[in-house]
C-alpha positions in Angstrom: 44.8 -21.5 -2.1 47.0 -18.5 -1.5 47.6 -17.0 1.9 47.1 -13.7 0.2 43.4 -13.3 0.3 43.6 -9.4 -0.1 44.1 -9.6 -3.8 40.5 -9.0 -4.4 39.2 -8.1 -1.1 38.8 -11.5 0.6 39.6 -13.4 -2.6 35.9 -14.1 -3.2 33.9 -13.2 -6.1 30.7 -11.0 -5.2 28.2 -13.4 -3.9 24.9 -12.8 -6.0 21.9 -12.0 -3.9 19.5 -14.9 -3.6 16.8 -12.8 -5.4 14.3 -14.5 -7.9 15.5 -14.7 -11.5 13.4 -12.0 -13.1 14.8 -11.9 -16.4 13.5 -15.1 -17.9 10.5 -17.4 -17.5 10.5 -19.4 -14.1 9.6 -23.1 -14.1 7.8 -24.7 -11.3 10.4 -26.4 -9.1 10.0 -30.1 -8.8 9.9 -30.4 -5.0 8.9 -33.8 -3.9 5.7 -33.0 -2.2 4.5 -30.3 -4.5 1.7 -32.0 -6.2 1.0 -28.7 -7.8 2.8 -30.0 -10.8 -0.2 -31.9 -11.7 -2.5 -29.0 -11.1 -1.1 -25.9 -12.6 -1.2 -26.8 -16.4 1.1 -26.1 -19.2 1.5 -22.4 -18.6 3.5 -22.6 -15.6 5.8 -25.6 -16.1 7.4 -27.4 -19.0 5.2 -29.9 -20.8 7.3 -32.2 -22.9 6.2 -34.1 -26.0 8.0 -36.6 -28.4 6.5 -35.6 -31.6 8.7 -34.3 -34.4 9.7 -30.6 -34.5 10.6 -28.6 -37.6 13.6 -26.2 -37.2 14.5 -23.2 -39.2 17.4 -23.5 -41.8 19.2 -20.7 -40.2 19.3 -18.5 -37.1 17.3 -15.2 -36.9 19.8 -12.5 -37.7 19.0 -10.8 -34.3 19.7 -13.7 -32.5 22.8 -15.1 -34.2 25.5 -13.0 -32.4 24.4 -14.4 -29.0 24.3 -18.0 -30.5 28.1 -17.4 -31.3 28.6 -16.2 -27.7 26.9 -19.3 -26.3 28.9 -21.7 -28.3 32.1 -20.0 -27.4 31.4 -19.6 -23.7 30.0 -23.2 -23.4 32.4 -25.0 -25.6 29.7 -26.8 -27.5 28.0 -26.2 -30.9 24.3 -26.3 -31.7 23.3 -29.1 -34.0 20.5 -26.7 -35.5 19.0 -23.4 -35.3 15.8 -22.9 -33.2 12.9 -20.7 -33.9 12.5 -17.4 -32.1 9.4 -15.3 -31.8 8.8 -11.9 -30.6 5.4 -11.2 -28.9 4.0 -8.0 -27.7 3.5 -7.7 -24.0 -0.3 -8.9 -24.0 0.4 -11.9 -26.0 3.6 -12.8 -24.1 1.7 -12.7 -20.9 -0.8 -15.1 -22.0 2.0 -17.8 -22.7 3.5 -17.5 -19.2 0.4 -17.8 -17.1 -2.3 -20.4 -16.5 -6.0 -19.7 -16.5 -7.7 -20.9 -13.4 -10.6 -21.9 -15.4 -8.4 -24.8 -16.7 -8.3 -26.5 -13.3 -10.6 -29.4 -12.7 -11.9 -31.0 -9.5 -8.8 -33.2 -9.0 -6.6 -30.3 -9.8 -8.2 -28.2 -7.0 -8.2 -31.1 -4.6 -4.3 -31.5 -5.1 -3.8 -27.8 -4.7 -5.8 -28.0 -1.2 -3.6 -30.9 -0.3 -0.4 -29.3 -1.0 -1.4 -26.0 0.7 -2.0 -28.2 3.8 1.4 -29.9 3.5 3.1 -26.5 3.2 1.4 -25.4 6.3 2.1 -28.8 8.0 6.0 -28.2 7.2 5.7 -24.7 8.4 6.5 -23.1 4.9 3.5 -20.9 4.9 0.9 -19.4 7.0 -2.7 -18.6 6.8 -5.1 -19.0 3.8 -2.7 -18.8 0.9 -3.8 -19.4 -2.8 -0.6 -21.3 -3.9 -1.9 -21.7 -7.4 -2.2 -17.8 -7.8 1.2 -17.6 -5.9 3.0 -19.7 -8.3 1.2 -18.4 -11.2 2.0 -14.8 -10.3 5.6 -15.5 -9.6 5.8 -17.3 -13.1 4.3 -14.3 -14.9 6.1 -11.5 -13.3 9.2 -9.8 -14.8 9.8 -12.4 -17.5 11.5 -11.2 -20.6 12.2 -14.6 -22.6 12.1 -18.2 -22.2 12.9 -21.5 -23.9 10.3 -24.0 -24.4 11.4 -27.7 -24.2 7.9 -28.4 -25.4 8.1 -26.9 -28.9 12.0 -26.3 -29.0 11.7 -22.5 -29.5 12.5 -19.2 -27.8 9.9 -16.6 -27.0 10.8 -13.0 -26.2 8.8 -10.3 -24.8 8.5 -7.3 -27.1 8.8 -6.9 -30.8 12.4 -5.8 -30.5 15.3 -7.2 -28.6 15.5 -4.9 -25.5 18.8 -4.4 -23.8 17.6 -6.0 -20.5 17.0 -9.2 -22.5 20.4 -9.7 -23.8 21.8 -11.8 -20.9 18.4 -13.6 -20.7 18.8 -14.5 -24.3 22.2 -16.0 -23.7 20.5 -18.0 -20.7 17.7 -19.3 -22.8 20.0 -20.1 -25.9 22.1 -22.1 -23.3 19.0 -24.1 -22.6 18.4 -24.7 -26.3 22.2 -26.0 -26.6 21.7 -28.2 -23.4 18.6 -29.8 -24.9 20.4 -30.5 -28.2 23.3 -32.0 -26.5 22.1 -33.6 -23.4 18.5 -34.4 -24.2 17.0 -32.4 -21.3 13.6 -32.8 -22.6 13.1 -36.6 -22.2 15.1 -36.8 -19.1 13.2 -34.3 -17.4 10.1 -35.9 -18.4 11.2 -39.3 -16.8 12.3 -37.5 -13.6 9.0 -35.6 -13.3 7.1 -38.8 -13.8 9.1 -40.3 -11.0 8.3 -37.7 -8.7 4.6 -37.6 -9.8 4.5 -41.3 -9.0 5.3 -40.6 -5.4 8.8 -42.2 -5.3 11.1 -40.8 -2.6 13.5 -38.9 -5.0 14.8 -35.5 -5.4 16.9 -36.3 -8.3 14.8 -34.1 -10.4 15.5 -30.9 -8.4 19.3 -31.6 -8.6 19.0 -32.1 -12.4 17.0 -28.9 -12.8 19.5 -27.0 -10.7 22.3 -28.1 -13.0 20.3 -27.1 -16.1 19.5 -23.5 -14.7 22.8 -23.2 -12.9 24.8 -23.7 -16.2 22.7 -21.3 -18.1 23.3 -18.7 -15.4 26.9 -19.3 -15.5 27.1 -18.8 -19.3 25.1 -15.7 -19.0 27.4 -14.3 -16.4 30.5 -15.2 -18.7 28.8 -13.1 -21.4 28.4 -10.2 -18.8 32.0 -10.5 -18.0 33.1 -10.3 -21.7 31.5 -6.9 -22.2 33.4 -3.7 -21.9 32.9 -1.6 -18.8 30.6 0.8 -20.6 28.4 -2.1 -22.0 28.3 -3.8 -18.8 27.1 -0.7 -17.0 24.4 -0.1 -19.6 23.2 -3.7 -19.3 23.2 -3.5 -15.3 21.1 -0.4 -15.5 18.6 -2.0 -17.7 18.4 -5.2 -15.8 18.0 -3.3 -12.5 15.0 -1.5 -14.0 13.5 -4.8 -15.0 14.3 -6.3 -11.6 12.7 -3.5 -9.6 9.6 -3.8 -11.6 9.5 -7.5 -11.0 9.9 -7.0 -7.2 7.0 -4.7 -7.2 4.8 -7.3 -8.8 5.9 -9.9 -6.3 4.7 -8.0 -3.3 1.7 -10.3 -2.7 3.6 -13.5 -3.3 4.7 -15.5 -0.2 8.5 -15.3 0.2 8.9 -19.2 0.2 7.3 -19.4 -3.1 9.8 -16.9 -4.5 12.7 -18.9 -2.8 11.7 -22.2 -4.1 11.5 -20.9 -7.6 14.8 -19.1 -7.0 16.8 -21.9 -5.6 17.7 -23.9 -8.6 19.2 -20.7 -10.2 21.1 -19.5 -7.1 22.2 -22.9 -5.8 22.6 -24.4 -9.3 25.0 -21.8 -10.4 27.1 -22.4 -7.2 27.2 -26.0 -8.2 28.1 -25.5 -11.8 30.8 -22.8 -10.8 32.5 -25.4 -8.5 32.5 -28.0 -11.2 33.6 -25.6 -13.9 36.8 -25.3 -12.0 37.8 -28.4 -14.1 36.5 -26.7 -17.4 33.5 -27.4 -19.6 34.2 -31.0 -19.9 33.5 -31.5 -16.2 30.2 -29.7 -16.7 29.4 -32.1 -19.5 30.1 -35.0 -17.2 27.8 -33.4 -14.6 25.1 -33.5 -17.2 25.7 -37.1 -18.1 26.1 -38.3 -14.5 23.9 -35.7 -12.5 23.6 -36.0 -8.5 21.2 -38.6 -7.2 19.4 -36.1 -4.8 19.3 -32.6 -3.9 21.9 -32.6 -0.9 24.3 -31.2 -3.4 22.5 -27.9 -3.5 23.3 -27.4 0.2 27.0 -28.6 -0.5 27.8 -28.3 -4.2 31.6 -29.3 -3.5 30.0 -33.0 -3.1 29.9 -32.8 -7.1 33.7 -32.8 -7.1 33.8 -36.3 -5.2 31.6 -39.5 -5.2 28.3 -38.5 -6.0 26.7 -41.6 -4.4 23.3 -40.9 -3.1 21.9 -41.0 0.3 20.3 -44.1 2.0 17.2 -45.4 0.3 14.3 -44.8 2.8 11.0 -46.7 2.7 7.8 -44.6 2.5 6.3 -44.7 6.1 3.1 -46.6 6.3 -0.5 -45.3 7.0 -1.8 -46.3 10.5 -5.3 -47.3 11.5 -7.8 -44.6 10.5 -5.3 -42.8 8.1 -5.8 -42.5 4.3 -2.7 -41.8 2.1 -3.0 -39.0 -0.4 0.6 -38.4 -1.3 4.1 -39.6 -0.8 7.7 -38.8 -2.0 10.9 -37.2 -0.6 11.1 -33.9 1.2 14.8 -33.6 0.4 17.8 -31.7 2.0 16.9 -28.3 0.8 13.2 -28.1 1.9 14.1 -29.7 5.1 16.6 -26.7 5.7 13.9 -24.2 4.5 11.4 -25.6 7.0 13.7 -25.4 10.1 15.1 -22.0 9.0 11.5 -20.5 9.2 11.7 -21.1 13.0 15.1 -21.5 14.4 18.5 -19.6 13.8 19.7 -20.0 10.1 23.0 -21.4 10.9 21.6 -24.0 13.2 19.0 -24.9 10.5 21.7 -25.4 7.9 24.0 -27.4 10.3 21.1 -29.8 10.9 20.1 -30.1 7.4 23.7 -31.0 6.5 23.2 -34.2 8.4 20.6 -35.3 5.8 21.2 -38.7 4.1 17.8 -39.4 2.8 14.3 -39.5 3.7 10.7 -40.5 2.5 7.5 -38.9 3.6 3.8 -40.0 3.5 1.0 -37.5 3.3 -2.0 -38.9 4.9 -5.6 -37.8 6.2 -6.6 -38.6 9.7 -10.1 -37.6 10.6 -10.5 -34.1 9.1 -6.7 -33.2 9.3 -4.1 -33.6 6.5 -0.8 -34.6 7.9 2.8 -35.7 6.9 4.9 -38.3 8.4 8.6 -38.1 7.4 11.4 -40.8 8.0 14.8 -39.3 7.9 18.2 -41.0 7.7 21.3 -39.1 8.8 24.9 -39.9 8.5 25.3 -40.9 11.9 23.8 -41.2 15.4 25.2 -37.8 16.3 23.7 -36.4 13.1 20.2 -37.9 14.1 20.6 -36.1 17.5 21.4 -32.8 15.9 18.5 -33.1 13.5 16.0 -34.1 16.1 17.2 -31.4 18.4 16.6 -28.9 15.6 13.0 -30.1 15.0 12.3 -30.0 18.7 13.3 -26.3 18.7 11.1 -25.9 15.5 8.1 -27.4 17.5 8.8 -25.3 20.6 8.9 -22.1 18.4 5.2 -22.7 17.6 3.2 -22.9 20.9 0.4 -25.4 20.7 1.9 -27.3 17.8 1.0 -31.1 17.8 4.0 -32.0 15.7 6.2 -34.8 17.1 9.8 -35.9 16.7 11.7 -38.9 17.6 15.0 -40.6 16.8 16.9 -43.9 17.1 20.3 -44.5 16.0 20.8 -42.5 12.7 17.1 -42.4 12.2 14.7 -39.7 12.9 10.9 -39.7 12.5 9.0 -36.2 12.2 5.3 -35.9 12.0 3.2 -32.8 11.6 -0.4 -31.9 10.7 -1.9 -28.8 9.2 -2.7 -26.5 12.0 -5.3 -24.6 10.0 -5.4 -21.2 8.4 -5.1 -19.2 11.7 -1.9 -20.3 12.9 1.1 -18.2 12.7 3.9 -20.5 11.6 6.8 -18.8 9.8 9.2 -15.9 10.1 9.3 -15.3 6.5 13.1 -16.2 6.6 13.4 -18.3 3.5 15.1 -15.6 1.4 17.7 -15.1 3.9 18.0 -18.7 4.3 18.8 -19.1 0.7 21.3 -16.3 0.8 23.2 -18.0 3.6 23.5 -21.4 1.8 24.2 -19.7 -1.6 27.0 -17.6 0.2 28.5 -20.6 1.5 28.3 -22.4 -2.0 29.7 -19.6 -4.0 32.6 -19.1 -1.4 33.6 -22.8 -1.6 33.3 -22.8 -5.4 35.8 -19.6 -5.6 38.2 -21.4 -3.2 38.3 -24.5 -5.4 38.9 -22.3 -8.3 42.0 -20.9 -6.5 43.3 -24.4 -6.2 42.1 -25.6 -3.0 40.9 -29.2 -2.4 37.2 -29.7 -1.8 37.7 -30.5 1.9 39.6 -27.3 2.4 37.3 -25.2 0.5 34.4 -26.8 2.5 36.2 -26.0 5.8 37.0 -22.5 4.8 33.4 -21.7 3.4 31.8 -23.1 6.6 34.1 -20.8 8.8 33.3 -17.8 6.7 29.4 -18.1 7.0 29.9 -18.8 10.7 32.1 -15.8 11.5 30.8 -13.1 9.0 27.4 -11.8 8.0 25.8 -12.5 4.8 25.8 -8.8 4.1 29.5 -8.6 4.5 30.2 -11.6 2.4 28.1 -10.3 -0.4 30.1 -6.9 -0.5 32.9 -7.1 -3.0 34.7 -4.4 -1.1 34.4 -6.2 2.4 37.9 -6.3 4.1 39.6 -4.5 1.3 40.7 -1.7 3.8 40.7 -3.7 7.1 44.0 -5.7 7.6 42.5 -7.2 10.7 39.8 -8.9 8.7 42.3 -10.1 6.0 44.5 -11.7 8.7 41.6 -13.3 10.3 40.5 -14.8 7.0 44.2 -16.0 6.2 44.0 -17.7 9.6 41.0 -19.6 8.9 42.7 -20.6 5.3 45.8 -21.9 7.3 43.7 -23.8 9.8 41.6 -25.5 7.1 44.7 -26.4 5.1 46.4 -28.0 8.0 43.3 -30.0 8.7 43.4 -31.2 5.1 
């Protein structure tokens, strides 16, 4: 990494805002405790099948130029064309939403249990309809999507609108990934693993790679345009984005954040790995991370991807009845903490994560969760426990408890009910912070720094400067003092190795 950080402001690329990906179909994130997966139906997440699919002999002429772009930027070729259908707005809308009438009694019970867990973890407050929230988020601002079910792309509108061009590149990248890395069957296995209640966030990490790689290729397409073309595309996308933002006003911020995170954090992850070229990205698909801690620290993907400690699911006690189990994961732990304590403290505590397992159980009339965490050291456990103590104190009257022993931490919390005020709606800013750190680290690796140096430098940047500053491509360009300050951080990190 050069000492001259003024060549492009601070030497960092503009950090994308952690806003929802409004140009494509969202997929329900595979968060460990979100048993909504079993409830929302085929319209809100990918349903996979193993039957034979017929493919067209050649690409739709409107799509072929973007096929060539994806093959060039991704360094792979399609095995065969895929079908592309253009639907009017009304017909398209029906394909991205789920009719509530499709839910049965078990579906509604699972949604109720999941809502209680969201409140127990401090992610939402009040009487939130999570089914409607995820459904609305899934259907808002979508312009196109690739279906891993029928291996086809669906586009909103009878013609290819300008705002859809980068989206189409993103979705074609999914089709290419599916043909080259068998995304369909692998996602199905990971989804089944999470649905079985195993303590694993491997599916979350894999999804982030899939989405992050597609975002990366779409950005390469944008960068290949002329200035005039890029300006026109940005204007069209902004109009689409503004419309989608308006449609999300009634959706809890944490829902948008959970849906956005695979895109924002997945791209930081794949950008870091792409410093070695497309072959390294291919290797990442072949050997994905075993848990989602790589989303908080994408530079882990440049070293040994050994997973965290295997943790046994806590047992139900007398008078308790299990209804769920799984893994909370590093990312959701961070988002939980960020709702009540300062963001940088929440991130530092979540960075100690080295595995967890949770039990969802009913005790009398209360729905509760018990989480056993493992951290990397006793000091890490002390830090995580202290963060949870502050989290509990921030909600007067909370009955949640925390304890720790060695590198182990046990957290327990019950649904406080619909009237409790539990959150600060901080999830969007929390995602911006960790995404900023990830992109900063990735850019420094691309400049030639080692992962350790890049991690040190990125950590220092997010501690010393605001997210708004780091997201501004002009930050520091006319301030020699800031440039010297950043150069000092770079020198200290290199010296530390």
